[in-house]
All heavy atoms as TSV, in Angstrom:
chain	resi	resn	atom	element	x	y	z
A	1	MET	N	N	239.929	194.758	-47.030
A	1	MET	CA	C	239.621	194.203	-45.732
A	1	MET	C	C	240.854	194.254	-44.832
A	1	MET	O	O	240.739	194.465	-43.658
A	1	MET	CB	C	239.093	192.753	-45.940
A	1	MET	CG	C	238.660	192.101	-44.713
A	1	MET	SD	S	237.249	192.956	-44.030
A	1	MET	CE	C	236.961	192.032	-42.565
A	2	LYS	N	N	242.032	194.023	-45.440
A	2	LYS	CA	C	243.274	194.034	-44.646
A	2	LYS	C	C	243.531	195.439	-44.070
A	2	LYS	O	O	244.046	195.584	-42.962
A	2	LYS	CB	C	244.447	193.549	-45.448
A	2	LYS	CG	C	244.362	192.071	-45.816
A	2	LYS	CD	C	245.562	191.625	-46.559
A	2	LYS	CE	C	245.402	190.197	-46.988
A	2	LYS	NZ	N	246.562	189.710	-47.724
A	3	HIS	N	N	243.239	196.464	-44.807
A	3	HIS	CA	C	243.418	197.826	-44.367
A	3	HIS	C	C	242.531	198.169	-43.193
A	3	HIS	O	O	242.923	198.876	-42.237
A	3	HIS	CB	C	243.201	198.839	-45.507
A	3	HIS	CG	C	244.151	198.752	-46.657
A	3	HIS	ND1	N	245.494	199.010	-46.458
A	3	HIS	CD2	C	243.983	198.373	-47.903
A	3	HIS	CE1	C	246.124	198.840	-47.585
A	3	HIS	NE2	N	245.222	198.400	-48.483
A	4	LEU	N	N	241.296	197.702	-43.226
A	4	LEU	CA	C	240.372	197.904	-42.162
A	4	LEU	C	C	240.824	197.212	-40.851
A	4	LEU	O	O	240.752	197.790	-39.774
A	4	LEU	CB	C	238.977	197.406	-42.542
A	4	LEU	CG	C	237.881	197.627	-41.528
A	4	LEU	CD1	C	237.711	199.125	-41.253
A	4	LEU	CD2	C	236.557	197.013	-42.008
A	5	LEU	N	N	241.335	196.030	-40.990
A	5	LEU	CA	C	241.883	195.293	-39.829
A	5	LEU	C	C	243.067	196.036	-39.273
A	5	LEU	O	O	243.249	196.132	-38.058
A	5	LEU	CB	C	242.244	193.856	-40.228
A	5	LEU	CG	C	242.803	192.978	-39.125
A	5	LEU	CD1	C	241.764	192.792	-38.077
A	5	LEU	CD2	C	243.325	191.696	-39.688
A	6	PHE	N	N	243.905	196.550	-40.132
A	6	PHE	CA	C	245.173	197.284	-39.670
A	6	PHE	C	C	244.698	198.536	-38.932
A	6	PHE	O	O	245.259	198.878	-37.889
A	6	PHE	CB	C	245.987	197.675	-40.896
A	6	PHE	CG	C	247.164	198.478	-40.525
A	6	PHE	CD1	C	248.278	197.917	-39.914
A	6	PHE	CD2	C	247.248	199.848	-40.863
A	6	PHE	CE1	C	249.371	198.673	-39.586
A	6	PHE	CE2	C	248.347	200.620	-40.527
A	6	PHE	CZ	C	249.421	200.006	-39.914
A	7	VAL	N	N	243.740	199.264	-39.398
A	7	VAL	CA	C	243.259	200.450	-38.763
A	7	VAL	C	C	242.612	200.183	-37.411
A	7	VAL	O	O	242.740	200.936	-36.439
A	7	VAL	CB	C	242.292	201.264	-39.636
A	7	VAL	CG1	C	241.587	202.393	-38.959
A	7	VAL	CG2	C	242.995	201.731	-40.904
A	8	ALA	N	N	241.957	199.068	-37.311
A	8	ALA	CA	C	241.279	198.661	-36.097
A	8	ALA	C	C	242.268	198.161	-35.046
A	8	ALA	O	O	242.093	198.384	-33.804
A	8	ALA	CB	C	240.206	197.606	-36.328
A	9	VAL	N	N	243.337	197.537	-35.419
A	9	VAL	CA	C	244.304	196.912	-34.505
A	9	VAL	C	C	245.420	197.893	-34.085
A	9	VAL	O	O	245.982	197.769	-33.034
A	9	VAL	CB	C	244.856	195.583	-35.108
A	9	VAL	CG1	C	245.928	195.003	-34.259
A	9	VAL	CG2	C	243.754	194.581	-35.294
A	10	LEU	N	N	245.738	198.820	-34.956
A	10	LEU	CA	C	246.838	199.768	-34.653
A	10	LEU	C	C	246.681	200.476	-33.312
A	10	LEU	O	O	247.622	200.588	-32.568
A	10	LEU	CB	C	247.004	200.789	-35.812
A	10	LEU	CG	C	248.115	201.796	-35.664
A	10	LEU	CD1	C	249.433	201.076	-35.639
A	10	LEU	CD2	C	248.011	202.805	-36.779
A	11	PRO	N	N	245.496	201.065	-32.999
A	11	PRO	CA	C	245.392	201.720	-31.664
A	11	PRO	C	C	245.583	200.747	-30.483
A	11	PRO	O	O	246.094	201.127	-29.419
A	11	PRO	CB	C	243.940	202.237	-31.632
A	11	PRO	CG	C	243.559	202.318	-33.058
A	11	PRO	CD	C	244.268	201.235	-33.771
A	12	LEU	N	N	245.226	199.503	-30.638
A	12	LEU	CA	C	245.488	198.514	-29.556
A	12	LEU	C	C	246.956	198.322	-29.338
A	12	LEU	O	O	247.453	198.258	-28.211
A	12	LEU	CB	C	244.780	197.159	-29.847
A	12	LEU	CG	C	243.283	197.243	-29.937
A	12	LEU	CD1	C	242.752	195.895	-30.437
A	12	LEU	CD2	C	242.715	197.605	-28.598
A	13	PHE	N	N	247.756	198.220	-30.397
A	13	PHE	CA	C	249.183	198.085	-30.265
A	13	PHE	C	C	249.816	199.327	-29.685
A	13	PHE	O	O	250.718	199.276	-28.859
A	13	PHE	CB	C	249.826	197.722	-31.565
A	13	PHE	CG	C	249.613	196.271	-31.990
A	13	PHE	CD1	C	249.082	195.962	-33.235
A	13	PHE	CD2	C	249.936	195.222	-31.157
A	13	PHE	CE1	C	248.846	194.626	-33.594
A	13	PHE	CE2	C	249.716	193.910	-31.569
A	13	PHE	CZ	C	249.192	193.653	-32.771
A	14	ALA	N	N	249.331	200.481	-30.138
A	14	ALA	CA	C	249.906	201.767	-29.719
A	14	ALA	C	C	249.581	201.970	-28.215
A	14	ALA	O	O	250.442	202.470	-27.452
A	14	ALA	CB	C	249.354	202.927	-30.517
A	15	SER	N	N	248.442	201.574	-27.720
A	15	SER	CA	C	248.120	201.716	-26.309
A	15	SER	C	C	248.905	200.777	-25.449
A	15	SER	O	O	249.211	201.099	-24.282
A	15	SER	CB	C	246.646	201.551	-26.053
A	15	SER	OG	O	246.268	200.215	-26.367
A	16	GLY	N	N	249.328	199.695	-25.992
A	16	GLY	CA	C	250.197	198.730	-25.222
A	16	GLY	C	C	251.616	199.295	-25.038
A	16	GLY	O	O	252.298	198.877	-24.112
A	17	CYS	N	N	251.999	200.251	-25.811
A	17	CYS	CA	C	253.344	200.836	-25.674
A	17	CYS	C	C	253.330	201.998	-24.613
A	17	CYS	O	O	254.411	202.593	-24.442
A	17	CYS	CB	C	253.806	201.383	-27.021
A	17	CYS	SG	S	254.009	200.038	-28.221
A	18	ALA	N	N	252.211	202.364	-24.088
A	18	ALA	CA	C	252.174	203.458	-23.155
A	18	ALA	C	C	252.980	203.160	-21.890
A	18	ALA	O	O	252.923	202.042	-21.329
A	18	ALA	CB	C	250.719	203.768	-22.760
A	19	ALA	N	N	253.783	204.091	-21.436
A	19	ALA	CA	C	254.635	203.827	-20.269
A	19	ALA	C	C	253.862	203.817	-18.987
A	19	ALA	O	O	254.145	203.092	-18.073
A	19	ALA	CB	C	255.738	204.942	-20.213
A	20	ILE	N	N	252.869	204.750	-18.854
A	20	ILE	CA	C	252.059	204.821	-17.637
A	20	ILE	C	C	250.640	204.937	-18.044
A	20	ILE	O	O	250.281	205.293	-19.151
A	20	ILE	CB	C	252.464	206.041	-16.784
A	20	ILE	CG1	C	252.328	207.368	-17.580
A	20	ILE	CG2	C	253.873	205.919	-16.263
A	20	ILE	CD1	C	252.468	208.563	-16.720
A	21	LEU	N	N	249.777	204.658	-17.089
A	21	LEU	CA	C	248.334	204.760	-17.319
A	21	LEU	C	C	247.884	206.177	-17.203
A	21	LEU	O	O	248.511	206.978	-16.455
A	21	LEU	CB	C	247.512	203.918	-16.365
A	21	LEU	CG	C	247.766	202.373	-16.480
A	21	LEU	CD1	C	246.986	201.682	-15.355
A	21	LEU	CD2	C	247.248	201.900	-17.821
A	22	PRO	N	N	246.902	206.650	-17.895
A	22	PRO	CA	C	246.435	208.042	-17.739
A	22	PRO	C	C	245.921	208.273	-16.309
A	22	PRO	O	O	245.425	207.354	-15.653
A	22	PRO	CB	C	245.317	208.183	-18.766
A	22	PRO	CG	C	244.894	206.815	-19.128
A	22	PRO	CD	C	246.106	205.885	-18.845
A	23	PRO	N	N	246.038	209.514	-15.819
A	23	PRO	CA	C	245.599	209.781	-14.426
A	23	PRO	C	C	244.067	209.687	-14.318
A	23	PRO	O	O	243.346	209.962	-15.289
A	23	PRO	CB	C	246.075	211.214	-14.239
A	23	PRO	CG	C	246.195	211.821	-15.556
A	23	PRO	CD	C	246.580	210.693	-16.474
A	24	ASP	N	N	243.638	209.298	-13.132
A	24	ASP	CA	C	242.205	209.298	-12.915
A	24	ASP	C	C	241.687	210.697	-12.753
A	24	ASP	O	O	242.332	211.552	-12.173
A	24	ASP	CB	C	241.932	208.514	-11.590
A	24	ASP	CG	C	242.230	207.051	-11.706
A	24	ASP	OD1	O	242.178	206.534	-12.795
A	24	ASP	OD2	O	242.562	206.436	-10.670
A	25	VAL	N	N	240.517	210.943	-13.333
A	25	VAL	CA	C	239.927	212.219	-13.262
A	25	VAL	C	C	238.765	212.139	-12.304
A	25	VAL	O	O	237.807	211.448	-12.552
A	25	VAL	CB	C	239.457	212.700	-14.628
A	25	VAL	CG1	C	238.754	214.061	-14.580
A	25	VAL	CG2	C	240.603	212.739	-15.640
A	26	ILE	N	N	238.929	212.818	-11.156
A	26	ILE	CA	C	237.896	212.795	-10.133
A	26	ILE	C	C	237.592	214.187	-9.639
A	26	ILE	O	O	238.497	215.060	-9.683
A	26	ILE	CB	C	238.272	211.863	-8.929
A	26	ILE	CG1	C	239.544	212.358	-8.283
A	26	ILE	CG2	C	238.346	210.413	-9.347
A	26	ILE	CD1	C	239.880	211.665	-6.990
A	27	ALA	N	N	236.451	214.414	-9.185
A	27	ALA	CA	C	236.120	215.703	-8.606
A	27	ALA	C	C	236.599	215.735	-7.141
A	27	ALA	O	O	236.359	214.864	-6.376
A	27	ALA	CB	C	234.620	215.966	-8.651
A	28	SER	N	N	237.263	216.820	-6.794
A	28	SER	CA	C	237.823	216.912	-5.447
A	28	SER	C	C	236.994	217.923	-4.675
A	28	SER	O	O	236.613	218.960	-5.147
A	28	SER	CB	C	239.264	217.365	-5.543
A	28	SER	OG	O	239.751	217.602	-4.233
A	29	GLY	N	N	236.755	217.596	-3.406
A	29	GLY	CA	C	236.041	218.487	-2.510
A	29	GLY	C	C	236.985	219.566	-1.986
A	29	GLY	O	O	236.528	220.506	-1.332
A	30	GLU	N	N	238.284	219.468	-2.184
A	30	GLU	CA	C	239.249	220.392	-1.678
A	30	GLU	C	C	239.693	221.384	-2.704
A	30	GLU	O	O	240.897	221.541	-2.985
A	30	GLU	CB	C	240.420	219.608	-1.102
A	30	GLU	CG	C	240.071	218.664	0.037
A	30	GLU	CD	C	241.205	217.835	0.456
A	30	GLU	OE1	O	242.336	218.071	0.032
A	30	GLU	OE2	O	240.997	216.877	1.207
A	31	LEU	N	N	238.758	222.056	-3.372
A	31	LEU	CA	C	239.108	223.001	-4.399
A	31	LEU	C	C	239.601	224.294	-3.713
A	31	LEU	O	O	239.053	224.684	-2.724
A	31	LEU	CB	C	237.911	223.294	-5.251
A	31	LEU	CG	C	237.395	222.086	-6.038
A	31	LEU	CD1	C	236.178	222.470	-6.823
A	31	LEU	CD2	C	238.480	221.624	-7.022
A	32	PRO	N	N	240.603	224.958	-4.231
A	32	PRO	CA	C	241.051	226.178	-3.654
A	32	PRO	C	C	240.010	227.269	-3.791
A	32	PRO	O	O	239.246	227.322	-4.745
A	32	PRO	CB	C	242.304	226.526	-4.474
A	32	PRO	CG	C	242.130	225.828	-5.776
A	32	PRO	CD	C	241.339	224.599	-5.444
A	33	ALA	N	N	239.999	228.175	-2.841
A	33	ALA	CA	C	239.111	229.308	-2.859
A	33	ALA	C	C	239.437	230.215	-4.007
A	33	ALA	O	O	240.640	230.515	-4.264
A	33	ALA	CB	C	239.134	230.041	-1.566
A	34	SER	N	N	238.472	230.691	-4.730
A	34	SER	CA	C	238.752	231.476	-5.901
A	34	SER	C	C	238.093	232.900	-5.680
A	34	SER	O	O	237.069	233.042	-5.098
A	34	SER	CB	C	238.093	230.835	-7.161
A	34	SER	OG	O	238.226	231.703	-8.233
A	35	ASP	N	N	238.797	233.925	-6.181
A	35	ASP	CA	C	238.321	235.223	-6.115
A	35	ASP	C	C	237.442	235.603	-7.339
A	35	ASP	O	O	236.926	236.739	-7.393
A	35	ASP	CB	C	239.474	236.239	-6.048
A	35	ASP	CG	C	240.222	236.125	-4.737
A	35	ASP	OD1	O	239.619	235.642	-3.757
A	35	ASP	OD2	O	241.432	236.480	-4.689
A	36	ALA	N	N	237.266	234.704	-8.212
A	36	ALA	CA	C	236.461	234.979	-9.403
A	36	ALA	C	C	234.995	235.095	-9.074
A	36	ALA	O	O	234.464	234.311	-8.270
A	36	ALA	CB	C	236.602	233.842	-10.428
A	37	GLY	N	N	234.364	236.126	-9.589
A	37	GLY	CA	C	232.923	236.342	-9.321
A	37	GLY	C	C	232.119	235.399	-10.135
A	37	GLY	O	O	232.301	235.258	-11.337
A	38	VAL	N	N	231.134	234.809	-9.490
A	38	VAL	CA	C	230.278	233.823	-10.218
A	38	VAL	C	C	228.848	234.321	-10.008
A	38	VAL	O	O	228.410	234.562	-8.899
A	38	VAL	CB	C	230.459	232.425	-9.637
A	38	VAL	CG1	C	229.501	231.437	-10.361
A	38	VAL	CG2	C	231.874	231.961	-9.780
A	39	ARG	N	N	228.145	234.450	-11.107
A	39	ARG	CA	C	226.729	234.832	-11.005
A	39	ARG	C	C	225.892	233.671	-10.410
A	39	ARG	O	O	226.131	232.516	-10.758
A	39	ARG	CB	C	226.211	235.180	-12.394
A	39	ARG	CG	C	226.822	236.447	-12.965
A	39	ARG	CD	C	226.119	236.853	-14.250
A	39	ARG	NE	N	226.059	235.682	-15.191
A	39	ARG	CZ	C	225.383	235.667	-16.297
A	39	ARG	NH1	N	224.663	236.704	-16.627
A	39	ARG	NH2	N	225.404	234.650	-17.084
A	40	PRO	N	N	224.901	233.988	-9.592
A	40	PRO	CA	C	224.049	232.937	-9.100
A	40	PRO	C	C	223.184	232.359	-10.237
A	40	PRO	O	O	222.818	233.085	-11.214
A	40	PRO	CB	C	223.206	233.629	-8.086
A	40	PRO	CG	C	223.272	235.084	-8.411
A	40	PRO	CD	C	224.549	235.311	-9.087
A	41	VAL	N	N	222.868	231.097	-10.128
A	41	VAL	CA	C	222.048	230.482	-11.157
A	41	VAL	C	C	220.603	230.944	-10.979
A	41	VAL	O	O	220.066	230.870	-9.873
A	41	VAL	CB	C	222.146	228.931	-11.024
A	41	VAL	CG1	C	221.295	228.263	-12.072
A	41	VAL	CG2	C	223.577	228.522	-11.205
A	42	ALA	N	N	219.971	231.377	-12.050
A	42	ALA	CA	C	218.577	231.821	-11.956
A	42	ALA	C	C	217.839	231.221	-13.159
A	42	ALA	O	O	218.379	230.977	-14.210
A	42	ALA	CB	C	218.489	233.319	-12.047
A	43	TYR	N	N	216.554	230.956	-12.924
A	43	TYR	CA	C	215.714	230.353	-13.986
A	43	TYR	C	C	215.340	231.369	-15.013
A	43	TYR	O	O	214.973	232.549	-14.689
A	43	TYR	CB	C	214.442	229.782	-13.379
A	43	TYR	CG	C	213.478	229.290	-14.420
A	43	TYR	CD1	C	213.685	228.056	-15.073
A	43	TYR	CD2	C	212.369	230.038	-14.786
A	43	TYR	CE1	C	212.841	227.562	-16.041
A	43	TYR	CE2	C	211.509	229.583	-15.770
A	43	TYR	CZ	C	211.720	228.352	-16.380
A	43	TYR	OH	O	210.880	227.918	-17.358
A	44	THR	N	N	215.452	231.052	-16.244
A	44	THR	CA	C	214.984	231.896	-17.357
A	44	THR	C	C	214.104	231.009	-18.263
A	44	THR	O	O	214.464	229.865	-18.612
A	44	THR	CB	C	216.137	232.478	-18.188
A	44	THR	OG1	O	216.975	231.438	-18.637
A	44	THR	CG2	C	216.918	233.512	-17.414
A	45	SER	N	N	212.982	231.556	-18.606
A	45	SER	CA	C	212.045	230.758	-19.445
A	45	SER	C	C	212.609	230.576	-20.839
A	45	SER	O	O	213.184	231.538	-21.392
A	45	SER	CB	C	210.726	231.574	-19.511
A	45	SER	OG	O	209.864	230.911	-20.420
A	46	PRO	N	N	212.419	229.397	-21.444
A	46	PRO	CA	C	212.905	229.177	-22.784
A	46	PRO	C	C	212.183	230.053	-23.849
A	46	PRO	O	O	212.654	230.168	-24.997
A	46	PRO	CB	C	212.748	227.734	-23.033
A	46	PRO	CG	C	211.797	227.275	-21.978
A	46	PRO	CD	C	211.861	228.229	-20.867
A	47	VAL	N	N	211.000	230.516	-23.497
A	47	VAL	CA	C	210.255	231.340	-24.516
A	47	VAL	C	C	210.181	232.826	-24.056
A	47	VAL	O	O	209.257	233.547	-24.394
A	47	VAL	CB	C	208.817	230.763	-24.700
A	47	VAL	CG1	C	208.830	229.419	-25.364
A	47	VAL	CG2	C	208.084	230.666	-23.360
A	48	ALA	N	N	211.176	233.309	-23.330
A	48	ALA	CA	C	211.165	234.634	-22.787
A	48	ALA	C	C	211.185	235.672	-23.877
A	48	ALA	O	O	210.506	236.698	-23.768
A	48	ALA	CB	C	212.339	234.850	-21.836
A	49	GLY	N	N	211.925	235.504	-24.973
A	49	GLY	CA	C	211.986	236.509	-25.987
A	49	GLY	C	C	211.077	236.261	-27.159
A	49	GLY	O	O	211.226	236.889	-28.218
A	50	TYR	N	N	210.082	235.416	-27.012
A	50	TYR	CA	C	209.161	235.111	-28.131
A	50	TYR	C	C	208.238	236.259	-28.432
A	50	TYR	O	O	207.702	236.932	-27.558
A	50	TYR	CB	C	208.353	233.872	-27.765
A	50	TYR	CG	C	207.294	233.536	-28.816
A	50	TYR	CD1	C	207.678	232.940	-29.968
A	50	TYR	CD2	C	205.967	233.793	-28.594
A	50	TYR	CE1	C	206.737	232.591	-30.960
A	50	TYR	CE2	C	205.057	233.448	-29.538
A	50	TYR	CZ	C	205.390	232.914	-30.724
A	50	TYR	OH	O	204.490	232.565	-31.637
A	51	THR	N	N	208.117	236.575	-29.729
A	51	THR	CA	C	207.173	237.586	-30.235
A	51	THR	C	C	206.241	236.925	-31.206
A	51	THR	O	O	206.740	236.256	-32.176
A	51	THR	CB	C	207.928	238.763	-30.918
A	51	THR	OG1	O	208.864	239.267	-29.969
A	51	THR	CG2	C	206.997	239.789	-31.339
A	52	ASP	N	N	204.975	237.040	-31.002
A	52	ASP	CA	C	204.019	236.400	-31.877
A	52	ASP	C	C	203.951	237.181	-33.187
A	52	ASP	O	O	203.760	238.388	-33.214
A	52	ASP	CB	C	202.612	236.483	-31.252
A	52	ASP	CG	C	201.578	235.698	-32.070
A	52	ASP	OD1	O	201.985	234.703	-32.699
A	52	ASP	OD2	O	200.417	236.151	-32.112
A	53	ARG	N	N	204.217	236.476	-34.287
A	53	ARG	CA	C	204.158	237.083	-35.644
A	53	ARG	C	C	203.183	236.251	-36.481
A	53	ARG	O	O	203.443	235.149	-36.827
A	53	ARG	CB	C	205.534	237.081	-36.261
A	53	ARG	CG	C	206.463	237.964	-35.585
A	53	ARG	CD	C	207.761	238.084	-36.316
A	53	ARG	NE	N	208.632	239.080	-35.673
A	53	ARG	CZ	C	209.683	238.803	-34.962
A	53	ARG	NH1	N	209.990	237.530	-34.758
A	53	ARG	NH2	N	210.426	239.691	-34.412
A	54	ARG	N	N	202.129	236.889	-36.810
A	54	ARG	CA	C	201.069	236.212	-37.634
A	54	ARG	C	C	201.315	236.544	-39.092
A	54	ARG	O	O	201.844	237.561	-39.472
A	54	ARG	CB	C	199.697	236.699	-37.193
A	54	ARG	CG	C	199.419	236.483	-35.718
A	54	ARG	CD	C	198.123	235.857	-35.532
A	54	ARG	NE	N	197.969	235.675	-34.075
A	54	ARG	CZ	C	197.656	234.511	-33.571
A	54	ARG	NH1	N	197.488	233.472	-34.310
A	54	ARG	NH2	N	197.499	234.389	-32.262
A	55	ALA	N	N	200.835	235.630	-39.944
A	55	ALA	CA	C	200.950	235.823	-41.391
A	55	ALA	C	C	200.007	236.961	-41.842
A	55	ALA	O	O	198.894	237.116	-41.324
A	55	ALA	CB	C	200.538	234.555	-42.124
A	56	VAL	N	N	200.510	237.776	-42.732
A	56	VAL	CA	C	199.680	238.885	-43.257
A	56	VAL	C	C	199.684	238.863	-44.770
A	56	VAL	O	O	200.533	238.158	-45.357
A	56	VAL	CB	C	200.286	240.274	-42.769
A	56	VAL	CG1	C	200.197	240.430	-41.280
A	56	VAL	CG2	C	201.683	240.452	-43.250
A	57	ASP	N	N	198.775	239.556	-45.369
A	57	ASP	CA	C	198.715	239.556	-46.815
A	57	ASP	C	C	199.909	240.365	-47.335
A	57	ASP	O	O	200.379	241.341	-46.678
A	57	ASP	CB	C	197.433	240.258	-47.275
A	57	ASP	CG	C	196.215	239.388	-46.982
A	57	ASP	OD1	O	196.341	238.119	-46.950
A	57	ASP	OD2	O	195.127	239.942	-46.725
A	58	PRO	N	N	200.415	239.990	-48.489
A	58	PRO	CA	C	201.583	240.758	-49.038
A	58	PRO	C	C	201.166	242.130	-49.482
A	58	PRO	O	O	200.017	242.341	-49.875
A	58	PRO	CB	C	202.004	239.907	-50.226
A	58	PRO	CG	C	200.852	239.091	-50.550
A	58	PRO	CD	C	200.071	238.834	-49.292
A	59	LYS	N	N	202.125	243.055	-49.391
A	59	LYS	CA	C	201.854	244.445	-49.860
A	59	LYS	C	C	202.061	244.474	-51.364
A	59	LYS	O	O	202.653	243.532	-51.956
A	59	LYS	CB	C	202.844	245.371	-49.185
A	59	LYS	CG	C	202.652	245.481	-47.689
A	59	LYS	CD	C	203.611	246.485	-47.127
A	59	LYS	CE	C	203.490	246.580	-45.625
A	59	LYS	NZ	N	204.450	247.442	-45.028
A	60	PRO	N	N	201.498	245.461	-52.012
A	60	PRO	CA	C	201.701	245.546	-53.456
A	60	PRO	C	C	203.192	245.649	-53.813
A	60	PRO	O	O	203.938	246.440	-53.199
A	60	PRO	CB	C	200.973	246.818	-53.858
A	60	PRO	CG	C	200.033	247.180	-52.756
A	60	PRO	CD	C	200.649	246.502	-51.562
A	61	TRP	N	N	203.631	244.852	-54.787
A	61	TRP	CA	C	205.068	244.767	-55.105
A	61	TRP	C	C	205.551	246.128	-55.687
A	61	TRP	O	O	206.715	246.487	-55.523
A	61	TRP	CB	C	205.336	243.635	-56.049
A	61	TRP	CG	C	204.772	243.808	-57.420
A	61	TRP	CD1	C	203.549	243.368	-57.849
A	61	TRP	CD2	C	205.312	244.444	-58.522
A	61	TRP	NE1	N	203.383	243.684	-59.150
A	61	TRP	CE2	C	204.433	244.341	-59.605
A	61	TRP	CE3	C	206.543	245.146	-58.772
A	61	TRP	CZ2	C	204.691	244.903	-60.859
A	61	TRP	CZ3	C	206.814	245.649	-60.031
A	61	TRP	CH2	C	205.889	245.504	-61.026
A	62	ARG	N	N	204.733	246.872	-56.395
A	62	ARG	CA	C	205.168	248.079	-57.042
A	62	ARG	C	C	205.562	249.129	-55.973
A	62	ARG	O	O	206.556	249.794	-56.067
A	62	ARG	CB	C	204.076	248.652	-57.954
A	62	ARG	CG	C	204.604	249.829	-58.750
A	62	ARG	CD	C	203.604	250.201	-59.853
A	62	ARG	NE	N	203.245	249.144	-60.752
A	62	ARG	CZ	C	203.857	248.814	-61.909
A	62	ARG	NH1	N	204.973	249.455	-62.213
A	62	ARG	NH2	N	203.442	247.879	-62.628
A	63	ASP	N	N	204.800	249.174	-54.871
A	63	ASP	CA	C	205.102	250.118	-53.796
A	63	ASP	C	C	206.422	249.763	-53.117
A	63	ASP	O	O	207.267	250.593	-52.762
A	63	ASP	CB	C	203.977	250.176	-52.753
A	63	ASP	CG	C	202.680	250.758	-53.344
A	63	ASP	OD1	O	202.748	251.488	-54.323
A	63	ASP	OD2	O	201.624	250.515	-52.720
A	64	GLN	N	N	206.594	248.443	-52.918
A	64	GLN	CA	C	207.860	247.952	-52.316
A	64	GLN	C	C	209.065	248.230	-53.250
A	64	GLN	O	O	210.111	248.660	-52.761
A	64	GLN	CB	C	207.779	246.443	-52.060
A	64	GLN	CG	C	206.749	246.028	-51.037
A	64	GLN	CD	C	207.189	246.447	-49.682
A	64	GLN	OE1	O	208.339	246.456	-49.302
A	64	GLN	NE2	N	206.240	246.905	-48.877
A	65	ASN	N	N	208.895	248.068	-54.526
A	65	ASN	CA	C	209.957	248.339	-55.483
A	65	ASN	C	C	210.246	249.841	-55.524
A	65	ASN	O	O	211.447	250.197	-55.519
A	65	ASN	CB	C	209.525	247.853	-56.903
A	65	ASN	CG	C	210.660	247.836	-57.844
A	65	ASN	OD1	O	211.806	247.718	-57.429
A	65	ASN	ND2	N	210.316	248.004	-59.140
A	66	ASP	N	N	209.270	250.691	-55.519
A	66	ASP	CA	C	209.543	252.129	-55.525
A	66	ASP	C	C	210.228	252.592	-54.242
A	66	ASP	O	O	211.061	253.514	-54.303
A	66	ASP	CB	C	208.232	252.880	-55.727
A	66	ASP	CG	C	207.603	252.719	-57.131
A	66	ASP	OD1	O	208.403	252.264	-58.038
A	66	ASP	OD2	O	206.427	252.922	-57.296
A	67	ALA	N	N	209.922	251.964	-53.127
A	67	ALA	CA	C	210.559	252.337	-51.876
A	67	ALA	C	C	212.015	251.950	-51.890
A	67	ALA	O	O	212.848	252.623	-51.271
A	67	ALA	CB	C	209.827	251.660	-50.698
A	68	GLN	N	N	212.416	250.870	-52.589
A	68	GLN	CA	C	213.801	250.437	-52.605
A	68	GLN	C	C	214.618	251.078	-53.733
A	68	GLN	O	O	215.796	251.008	-53.737
A	68	GLN	CB	C	213.827	248.863	-52.816
A	68	GLN	CG	C	213.228	248.111	-51.666
A	68	GLN	CD	C	214.047	248.274	-50.375
A	68	GLN	OE1	O	215.266	248.304	-50.412
A	68	GLN	NE2	N	213.362	248.386	-49.252
A	69	ALA	N	N	213.938	251.673	-54.712
A	69	ALA	CA	C	214.648	252.263	-55.869
A	69	ALA	C	C	215.521	253.483	-55.381
A	69	ALA	O	O	215.044	254.227	-54.487
A	69	ALA	CB	C	213.624	252.688	-56.908
A	70	PRO	N	N	216.641	253.677	-56.035
A	70	PRO	CA	C	217.506	254.855	-55.673
A	70	PRO	C	C	216.747	256.130	-56.023
A	70	PRO	O	O	216.026	256.181	-57.039
A	70	PRO	CB	C	218.737	254.637	-56.456
A	70	PRO	CG	C	218.466	253.604	-57.486
A	70	PRO	CD	C	217.266	252.829	-57.023
A	71	LYS	N	N	216.928	257.117	-55.205
A	71	LYS	CA	C	216.310	258.432	-55.508
A	71	LYS	C	C	217.102	259.157	-56.559
A	71	LYS	O	O	218.332	259.083	-56.590
A	71	LYS	CB	C	216.257	259.230	-54.214
A	71	LYS	CG	C	215.548	258.545	-53.038
A	71	LYS	CD	C	214.078	258.323	-53.336
A	71	LYS	CE	C	213.405	257.731	-52.132
A	71	LYS	NZ	N	212.711	256.512	-52.366
A	72	GLY	N	N	216.487	259.891	-57.398
A	72	GLY	CA	C	217.193	260.631	-58.448
A	72	GLY	C	C	216.980	259.962	-59.794
A	72	GLY	O	O	216.288	258.977	-59.929
A	73	GLY	N	N	217.599	260.527	-60.787
A	73	GLY	CA	C	217.490	260.048	-62.160
A	73	GLY	C	C	218.200	258.737	-62.388
A	73	GLY	O	O	219.167	258.445	-61.726
A	74	GLY	N	N	217.775	258.013	-63.406
A	74	GLY	CA	C	218.436	256.788	-63.754
A	74	GLY	C	C	219.731	257.084	-64.547
A	74	GLY	O	O	219.958	258.230	-64.987
A	75	SER	N	N	220.573	256.135	-64.740
A	75	SER	CA	C	221.794	256.379	-65.506
A	75	SER	C	C	221.623	256.205	-66.925
A	75	SER	O	O	220.799	255.808	-67.559
A	75	SER	CB	C	222.863	255.454	-65.000
A	75	SER	OG	O	222.448	254.114	-65.027
């Protein structure tokens, strides 16, 4: 229990030793003009690349095995 208390209190003591406060992060309207090209935002459907694949009966395993077997004599 004492270790848990130490771990919980240590960041509080360390933050008290900070010399300055962290800077505020705000969005500025005065951003410099950039030459970087930016693509315009366009809508794309979340199902644009969907292909319907229905379940089919399995092919005979012997034909599949023969198709994968190396050509030529065995060793």
